[in-house]
Legacy VTK file of the C-alpha trace (Angstrom):
# vtk DataFile Version 3.0
C-alpha trace
ASCII
DATASET POLYDATA
POINTS 243 float
11.195 133.671 23.687
8.909 131.039 25.214
7.135 131.383 28.580
8.671 128.978 31.043
6.697 125.915 31.994
7.412 126.725 35.676
5.783 130.129 35.405
2.668 128.715 33.677
2.454 125.994 36.433
2.631 128.473 39.292
-0.170 130.587 37.842
-2.365 127.531 37.046
-1.850 126.236 40.559
-2.846 129.535 42.021
-6.090 130.023 40.119
-7.079 126.760 38.584
-6.021 124.199 41.187
-6.964 126.208 44.250
-10.282 124.385 44.754
-8.402 121.045 44.790
-5.976 122.345 47.369
-8.824 123.633 49.481
-10.520 120.248 49.374
-7.332 118.446 50.471
-6.209 121.019 53.112
-9.400 122.502 54.300
-9.329 125.820 52.367
-7.797 127.638 55.329
-4.964 130.046 54.816
-3.538 128.922 58.209
-1.019 131.700 58.581
1.849 132.822 56.310
2.456 130.925 53.064
6.228 131.042 53.715
7.920 130.468 57.053
11.484 129.998 55.854
14.286 132.586 55.424
13.805 135.487 53.041
15.429 135.358 49.661
14.966 135.951 45.935
16.150 133.815 42.991
15.870 133.126 39.328
14.026 129.820 38.511
15.065 128.263 35.234
14.713 125.038 33.255
18.291 124.180 32.182
16.960 121.917 29.385
15.051 124.777 27.844
17.576 127.722 27.486
15.101 129.711 25.351
12.360 129.729 27.963
11.809 132.979 29.793
13.121 133.117 33.364
10.829 133.071 36.358
11.732 135.310 39.328
10.648 134.210 42.846
10.616 136.361 45.956
9.857 134.895 49.429
9.865 137.151 52.508
7.922 137.771 55.757
5.260 135.165 54.911
4.714 136.508 51.375
5.375 135.113 47.894
5.897 136.808 44.561
6.226 134.821 41.289
6.847 136.634 38.015
7.890 135.886 34.453
10.216 137.925 32.387
7.782 137.438 29.576
5.486 140.233 30.690
3.291 139.857 27.592
1.969 136.598 29.024
1.657 136.210 32.764
2.967 139.161 34.685
3.323 138.604 38.424
1.296 136.874 41.149
1.646 138.201 44.736
0.286 136.237 47.680
0.105 137.761 51.126
-2.135 135.595 53.344
-1.645 137.801 56.500
-3.464 140.620 54.696
-5.791 138.296 52.750
-4.312 139.642 49.536
-3.863 137.886 46.175
-2.743 140.128 43.291
-2.184 139.490 39.581
-0.024 142.318 38.257
0.308 143.145 34.572
3.305 145.406 33.782
2.237 145.463 30.049
-1.208 146.801 30.850
-0.098 148.732 34.014
-2.940 147.287 35.930
-3.509 144.670 38.652
-6.331 142.292 39.561
-7.458 142.220 43.120
-8.450 138.536 43.842
-8.353 138.795 47.638
-11.567 136.780 47.998
-9.650 133.721 46.782
-6.611 134.140 49.146
-7.515 131.191 51.458
-7.981 128.884 48.443
-4.721 130.061 46.762
-2.832 129.649 50.047
-4.264 126.181 50.548
-2.749 125.280 47.121
0.630 126.890 47.541
1.231 125.767 51.160
1.826 122.097 50.215
3.852 123.125 47.163
6.172 125.204 49.365
6.485 122.423 51.882
7.789 120.245 49.008
10.080 123.065 48.042
11.563 123.476 51.501
11.654 120.080 53.382
11.832 120.680 57.159
15.324 120.376 58.657
18.613 119.319 57.081
17.915 115.597 57.022
16.126 113.199 54.656
13.669 115.342 52.602
11.351 112.369 51.988
10.187 112.537 55.613
8.554 115.946 55.061
7.404 115.023 51.570
5.481 111.886 52.779
3.853 113.931 55.557
2.801 116.544 53.064
1.359 113.945 50.697
-0.745 112.283 53.348
-3.823 114.637 53.009
-3.921 113.737 49.289
-4.178 110.055 50.259
-7.287 110.814 52.277
-9.167 112.145 49.203
-7.610 110.073 46.479
-9.790 107.507 44.665
-6.727 105.517 43.569
-4.760 104.678 46.733
-2.182 102.709 44.705
-0.889 105.967 43.209
-0.623 108.093 46.349
2.970 109.289 46.383
5.311 107.702 48.922
8.946 108.681 48.639
12.201 107.030 49.645
15.366 109.108 49.584
19.069 108.109 49.275
21.888 110.483 50.163
24.375 111.077 47.254
26.616 113.386 49.312
27.705 117.011 48.997
27.613 119.030 45.804
27.214 122.573 44.531
24.473 124.340 42.630
25.343 127.654 40.968
28.319 127.858 43.231
26.387 127.282 46.438
26.946 124.216 48.734
24.058 121.704 48.529
23.273 118.156 49.536
22.317 115.801 46.617
19.558 113.220 47.088
18.026 110.597 44.877
14.275 110.027 45.415
12.106 107.097 44.461
8.322 107.105 44.351
7.493 103.718 45.727
3.825 104.017 44.576
4.623 104.637 40.893
6.682 101.687 39.704
9.897 103.139 41.101
9.765 106.568 39.358
12.937 108.308 40.363
14.792 111.616 40.213
17.426 113.744 41.865
17.190 116.862 44.073
19.748 119.196 45.577
18.922 120.810 48.922
20.672 124.194 49.467
22.758 123.997 52.671
21.919 127.476 53.893
18.328 127.938 52.850
17.214 124.296 53.023
15.266 124.704 49.793
15.291 122.538 46.675
17.853 124.477 44.519
17.893 121.904 41.674
15.731 119.023 40.604
15.959 116.523 37.708
13.667 113.665 36.707
12.508 112.049 33.485
10.116 114.931 32.589
11.146 118.048 34.451
14.287 120.014 35.185
14.571 122.996 37.523
17.401 125.074 38.980
17.592 128.173 41.155
20.251 130.630 40.088
21.357 134.113 41.372
20.108 133.446 44.859
20.099 136.540 46.987
19.592 135.991 50.711
17.944 138.587 52.976
14.748 140.639 53.215
12.949 141.520 50.020
11.763 145.161 49.684
8.092 145.560 50.543
7.509 147.246 47.212
7.917 143.811 45.555
4.675 142.636 47.167
2.553 145.619 46.121
1.493 147.028 42.722
3.113 150.280 41.668
0.935 153.221 42.789
0.297 154.338 39.228
-1.239 151.007 38.186
-4.961 150.740 37.742
-6.818 148.368 40.098
-9.211 145.945 38.414
-11.519 143.898 40.681
-12.734 140.388 40.020
-16.380 141.593 40.237
-15.785 144.210 37.512
-14.275 141.625 35.150
-17.202 139.293 35.826
-19.580 142.183 35.043
-17.770 142.902 31.774
-17.996 139.227 30.773
-21.702 139.115 31.576
-22.323 142.302 29.724
-20.409 140.877 26.680
-22.536 137.719 26.817
-25.738 139.763 26.826
-24.554 141.883 23.860
-23.895 138.671 21.867
-27.244 137.242 22.778
-29.045 140.376 21.585
-27.093 140.519 18.258
-26.993 136.935 16.894
LINES 1 244
243 0 1 2 3 4 5 6 7 8 9 10 11 12 13 14 15 16 17 18 19 20 21 22 23 24 25 26 27 28 29 30 31 32 33 34 35 36 37 38 39 40 41 42 43 44 45 46 47 48 49 50 51 52 53 54 55 56 57 58 59 60 61 62 63 64 65 66 67 68 69 70 71 72 73 74 75 76 77 78 79 80 81 82 83 84 85 86 87 88 89 90 91 92 93 94 95 96 97 98 99 100 101 102 103 104 105 106 107 108 109 110 111 112 113 114 115 116 117 118 119 120 121 122 123 124 125 126 127 128 129 130 131 132 133 134 135 136 137 138 139 140 141 142 143 144 145 146 147 148 149 150 151 152 153 154 155 156 157 158 159 160 161 162 163 164 165 166 167 168 169 170 171 172 173 174 175 176 177 178 179 180 181 182 183 184 185 186 187 188 189 190 191 192 193 194 195 196 197 198 199 200 201 202 203 204 205 206 207 208 209 210 211 212 213 214 215 216 217 218 219 220 221 222 223 224 225 226 227 228 229 230 231 232 233 234 235 236 237 238 239 240 241 242
């Protein structure tokens, strides 16, 4: 089983791209990372049936992203209201407390989730273009700052749920185009297709997510960022003293 590209991207965005998000959006958590309705779902790539599934949970301003391939990524839990960012490993039965990076991680995920849930039931490109504007302010190549135009393709269904289908065109990238489906009830992107990527939400469950999904199991060992850095430094010193 392969780890899904979506899972890898979420984790990389959280830890690796956080400084970029902070530069573009001020590095301020700015309240909850999720202001939409509570729900959970399976996130899959229909073109890669052998990829592991990604589970997402969004409730009360919090986000949990986890892969079914627990040998690789585990789960990320983001709770800006409590300045908490956790990386949970079910395989090792431990979790990393990265709370010091919460504002940076939130600054990265905030724009991502605004793309994921365009405001209102109308043209999603309106919200996408507004979200992309801060990137234009820091971009060195203004010709490739995204600017989207959307065309309604009417009503459709995704995994049995009513949705509105849209074609989008990136006016700044030689007419790159793709298709998205916006779920009628949740107003989130429930399916997306373009030349390179494919995504679909399945098994959507509406309603509050149990609080336990946003906390590590009590029996798991807490590992701090500072302790990991200390171990790395100690390992480096040992190598230096034993060439």
